[in-house]
C-alpha positions in Angstrom: 2.2 -3.3 -17.6 -0.6 -2.2 -20.0 -2.0 1.3 -20.0 -5.3 0.0 -18.5 -3.5 -1.8 -15.7 -1.5 1.3 -15.0 -4.7 3.4 -14.8 -6.3 0.8 -12.5 -3.2 0.7 -10.3 -3.2 4.5 -9.9 -6.9 4.5 -9.1 -6.4 1.8 -6.5 -3.5 3.7 -5.0 -5.6 6.9 -4.6 -8.6 5.1 -3.2 -6.6 2.9 -0.9 -4.8 5.9 0.6 -8.2 7.5 1.3 -9.7 4.3 2.7 -6.8 3.5 5.1 -6.6 7.1 6.3 -10.3 7.8 6.8 -12.3 4.6 7.1 -10.2 2.2 9.1 -10.6 2.5 12.8 -8.4 -0.5 13.8 -6.0 0.7 16.6 -3.3 -1.7 15.2 -3.0 0.3 12.0 -0.5 3.1 12.4 0.5 6.0 10.2 0.4 4.3 6.7 1.4 5.8 3.3 0.5 3.9 0.2 3.6 4.4 -2.0 2.8 2.2 -5.1 0.4 -0.4 -6.5 1.3 -3.1 -9.0 -1.5 -4.7 -10.9 -1.1 -7.8 -13.0 -2.0 -7.5 -16.7 -5.2 -9.5 -16.3 -6.3 -7.2 -13.3 -6.6 -10.2 -11.0 -3.9 -9.3 -8.5 -3.0 -6.0 -6.9 0.1 -5.6 -4.7 -0.1 -2.5 -2.5 3.2 -1.2 -1.3 3.1 0.7 2.0 5.4 2.5 4.3 4.6 2.7 8.0 5.9 5.2 10.5 7.1 3.5 13.6 9.2 0.6 14.9 9.2 -3.0 13.7 6.4 -4.1 16.1 4.1 -1.2 14.9 4.9 -2.2 11.3 3.9 -5.8 11.9 0.8 -4.8 13.8 -0.2 -2.6 10.9 0.3 -5.4 8.5 -2.0 -7.7 10.7 -4.6 -4.9 10.9 -4.6 -4.4 7.1 -4.8 -8.2 6.5 -7.9 -8.2 8.8 -9.5 -5.3 6.9 -8.6 -6.8 3.5 -12.2 -7.9 2.8 -13.6 -4.5 3.6 -10.9 -2.7 1.6 -11.5 -4.9 -1.4 -15.2 -4.5 -1.4 -14.8 -0.7 -1.1 -12.3 -0.6 -3.9 -14.7 -2.7 -6.0 -17.6 -0.3 -5.3 -15.5 2.8 -6.0 -13.7 1.7 -9.2 -16.4 -0.5 -10.8 -14.4 -3.3 -12.4 -16.0 -6.5 -13.5 -13.8 -8.4 -11.0 -12.0 -6.6 -8.1 -8.4 -7.7 -7.9 -7.1 -9.8 -4.9 -5.1 -7.3 -2.7 -1.9 -8.1 -0.9 0.1 -5.6 1.2 3.9 -5.4 1.2 6.4 -3.0 2.8 8.0 -0.7 0.3 11.7 -1.3 1.0 12.8 1.3 -1.6 12.3 4.3 0.8 14.2 2.8 3.6 17.0 1.7 1.2 17.1 5.3 -0.2 17.2 6.8 3.3 20.1 4.4 4.3 22.1 5.4 1.2 21.4 9.1 1.9 22.7 8.7 5.5 25.8 6.9 4.3 26.5 9.7 1.8 25.9 12.4 4.5 28.3 10.6 6.8 30.9 10.4 4.1 30.6 14.1 3.4 31.2 15.0 7.1 
C-alpha cells in the first residue's frame, strides 16, 4: 500500500470510529470498534474491519445497521477528508482479535 493510501486509511479509521460512536442512532448497531481500514492503491475501495461486542445475532444486526448507514457514512467521510472521489466502503468483521483470544485461551489452559 502506498504512503498516501496508508494516510487515507488511517484518516478513515479515525473518522469512522467517531461517526459510528457519536452520529449513528440505529438501535441495531451495538458496541463497535473500528480496528483497521484497508484502502486500495487507487483509493476507490475501503474495507473497514470492525469488532462488535455481543453474540452472533448482535453482530449480524450491527452489520445490517452499518450497511443501511453506508450512504450517510460515506458522505460524512467525503466531507471530512476531502478526497476527489470518496472510496466505496465495505464492512467486515476482524477475525484476528477473536483468533488471538482463542490462542490465548488455549495457552492459558495448557499452563494450568
